[in-house]
C-alpha positions in Angstrom: 0.0 0.0 0.0 1.0 3.6 -0.6 0.8 5.5 2.7 0.5 8.8 0.9 -2.3 7.9 -1.6 -5.6 6.1 -1.5 -6.9 5.3 -5.0 -10.7 4.7 -5.5 -11.9 3.4 -8.8 -15.6 3.8 -9.3 -17.3 1.8 -12.1 -20.9 2.0 -13.3 -22.6 -1.2 -14.3 -23.4 -2.1 -17.9 -26.7 -1.5 -19.7 -29.8 -3.3 -18.4 -33.2 -3.9 -20.1 -34.7 -1.1 -17.9 -31.9 1.3 -18.9 -32.5 0.5 -22.6 -36.2 1.1 -22.2 -35.6 4.3 -20.1 -37.4 3.0 -17.1 -36.7 4.0 -13.5 -34.4 1.5 -11.9 -33.0 1.8 -8.4 -33.9 -0.7 -5.7 -35.2 -3.2 -8.3 -33.4 -5.6 -10.6 -33.3 -5.8 -14.4 -31.2 -8.2 -16.5 -28.2 -7.0 -18.5 -28.8 -6.6 -22.2 -26.3 -8.2 -24.6 -24.7 -4.8 -24.9 -24.5 -4.5 -21.1 -22.8 -7.9 -21.0 -20.2 -6.6 -23.5 -19.7 -3.4 -21.5 -19.1 -5.5 -18.3 -16.6 -7.6 -20.1 -14.7 -4.6 -21.5 -14.6 -3.0 -18.1 -13.3 -6.2 -16.5 -10.6 -6.3 -19.2 -9.7 -2.6 -18.6 -9.4 -3.3 -14.9 -7.5 -6.6 -15.2 -3.9 -5.2 -14.8 -4.8 -3.3 -11.6 -3.8 -4.9 -8.2 -6.8 -4.0 -6.2 -6.7 -4.5 -2.4 -10.5 -5.0 -2.3 -13.6 -4.8 -4.5 -16.7 -3.2 -3.0 -20.0 -3.6 -4.7 -23.6 -2.5 -4.6 -25.7 -5.6 -3.9 -27.7 -5.1 -7.1 -27.0 -7.9 -9.6 -26.0 -5.5 -12.4 -23.2 -4.1 -10.3 -22.2 -7.5 -8.8 -21.8 -8.9 -12.3 -18.7 -6.7 -12.9 -17.4 -7.2 -9.3 -17.5 -10.9 -9.7 -15.7 -10.9 -13.0 -12.9 -8.7 -11.5 -12.3 -10.8 -8.4 -12.1 -14.0 -10.5 -8.8 -12.7 -11.9 -7.2 -11.7 -8.6 -7.1 -12.5 -4.9 -8.9 -9.3 -3.8 -11.9 -9.9 -1.5 -15.4 -8.9 -2.6 -17.5 -6.9 -0.2 -21.2 -6.0 -0.7 -22.3 -2.7 0.7 -25.9 -1.4 0.3 -24.6 2.1 0.8 -23.4 2.0 -2.9 -26.9 1.0 -4.2 -28.8 3.3 -6.6 -31.5 5.6 -5.3 -34.7 3.6 -4.6 -37.5 5.1 -6.7 -40.3 3.4 -4.7 -43.6 3.2 -6.6 -41.9 4.6 -9.7 -39.6 1.6 -10.1 -40.0 0.0 -13.6 -42.0 2.9 -15.0 -41.1 5.3 -17.8 -41.3 9.1 -17.2 -44.5 9.2 -19.3 -46.0 6.4 -17.1 -45.0 8.3 -13.9 -46.8 11.4 -15.2 -49.9 9.4 -16.1 -50.0 7.4 -12.8 -48.4 9.8 -10.3 -48.7 13.2 -11.9 -49.4 15.3 -8.7 -46.9 13.4 -6.7 -44.2 13.9 -9.4 -44.8 17.6 -9.3 -44.4 17.7 -5.5 -41.3 15.6 -5.6 -39.5 17.9 -8.2 -40.6 21.0 -6.4 -38.2 19.9 -3.7 -35.5 17.8 -5.5 -33.4 17.5 -2.4 -36.0 16.1 0.0 -38.8 15.0 -2.3 -39.3 11.3 -2.9 -41.5 8.9 -4.7 -43.8 7.0 -2.3 -41.8 4.2 -0.7 -38.5 5.5 -2.2 -35.6 7.6 -1.1 -34.9 11.4 -1.3 -31.6 12.6 -2.7 -30.7 13.9 0.8 -31.1 10.3 2.1 -29.1 8.8 -0.7 -26.3 11.4 -0.2 -26.0 10.5 3.5 -25.7 6.8 2.9 -23.2 7.3 0.0 -21.2 9.7 2.2 -21.1 7.0 5.0 -20.1 4.3 2.4 -17.4 6.6 1.0 -15.9 7.3 4.4 -16.0 3.6 5.3 -14.1 2.7 2.1 -11.5 5.4 2.4 -10.9 4.6 6.1 -10.8 0.8 5.8 -8.4 0.7 2.9 -6.5 3.9 3.5 -3.3 3.8 1.4 -4.7 1.1 -0.9 -6.4 0.8 -4.3 -10.1 -0.2 -4.2 -12.7 -0.8 -6.9 -16.3 0.2 -6.2 -18.9 -1.2 -8.6 -22.0 1.0 -8.3 -24.5 3.2 -10.2 -24.8 6.7 -11.6 -26.2 8.6 -8.6 -23.7 7.3 -6.0 -20.7 8.1 -8.3 -22.1 11.5 -9.1 -22.5 12.2 -5.4 -19.0 11.1 -4.6 -17.7 13.6 -7.3 -19.8 16.3 -5.6 -18.3 15.3 -2.2 -14.7 15.5 -3.3 -15.1 18.6 -5.6 -17.1 20.7 -3.2 -20.0 20.9 -5.7 -23.5 21.2 -4.1 -24.8 17.7 -3.5 -28.2 18.6 -4.8 -26.7 19.0 -8.3 -25.3 15.6 -9.0 -26.8 15.7 -12.5 -23.9 18.0 -13.5 -21.6 15.0 -13.7 -22.1 12.7 -16.7 -21.6 9.1 -15.7 -22.4 6.7 -18.6 -23.2 3.0 -18.4 -20.1 0.9 -18.4 -17.9 3.8 -17.3 -14.9 4.3 -15.0 -14.1 7.2 -12.7 -10.9 7.4 -10.6 -10.2 9.5 -7.6 -6.8 9.7 -5.8 -6.8 10.9 -2.2 -3.7 12.5 -0.8 -3.0 14.2 2.6 -3.4 17.6 0.9 -6.7 16.7 -0.7 -8.4 14.7 -3.5 -7.4 14.6 -7.1 -10.0 13.5 -9.7 -7.8 11.6 -12.1 -10.5 10.8 -14.6 -14.2 10.9 -15.0 -16.5 8.8 -17.2 -14.0 6.7 -19.2 -15.9 4.2 -21.3 -13.6 1.4 -22.4 -13.9 -0.1 -25.9 -12.6 -3.3 -27.4 -8.9 -3.5 -27.9 -8.2 -1.1 -25.1 -9.4 2.0 -26.8 -11.4 4.6 -24.9 -14.6 6.2 -26.2 -14.2 9.9 -26.9 -17.0 12.4 -26.7 -17.5 12.0 -30.5 -18.1 8.3 -29.9 -20.8 8.6 -27.2 
């Protein structure tokens, strides 16, 4: 381990059927599409040379699929932590935005009138997600201080971590673009964090997608 640097690699899972159909997916499950399976394999290949001290994953199967591929190729232990799960959308789970408006129109207006504390019935507010992600982030950086850790997670937790380390308001995580099958790397030094890269999307043969490719 490097006593001066803690390196956290944050990977978003590959495409699921719900993602492809633009449905709300947080606390629920949805199978990877063939493209999502390819994205997962490419991420695992991109990560293969890295000697991780641990792999931490959201308990959702779409995130675990990547974590399990990574640990098969190295002795790093796999830890599941619900703190890294996507925001739970409650009664909106599995619905498209049009379906939400048709079925929960008034509730949707109330939720987005207060995007920080608003929530779908049975779901989480952004404030609640931020707190559990902050707790999970602190646990990872304390437990593996000086090491290199892979976290397989989802868009919102990764966006919130970027808000945490950059000082950006946590109620604006949407300002960070985190694509499916992408990799974000943050190095922590005694003087402060350095965001090494954001939203790298690996391609076959080791190439990385550029903005023109996305």
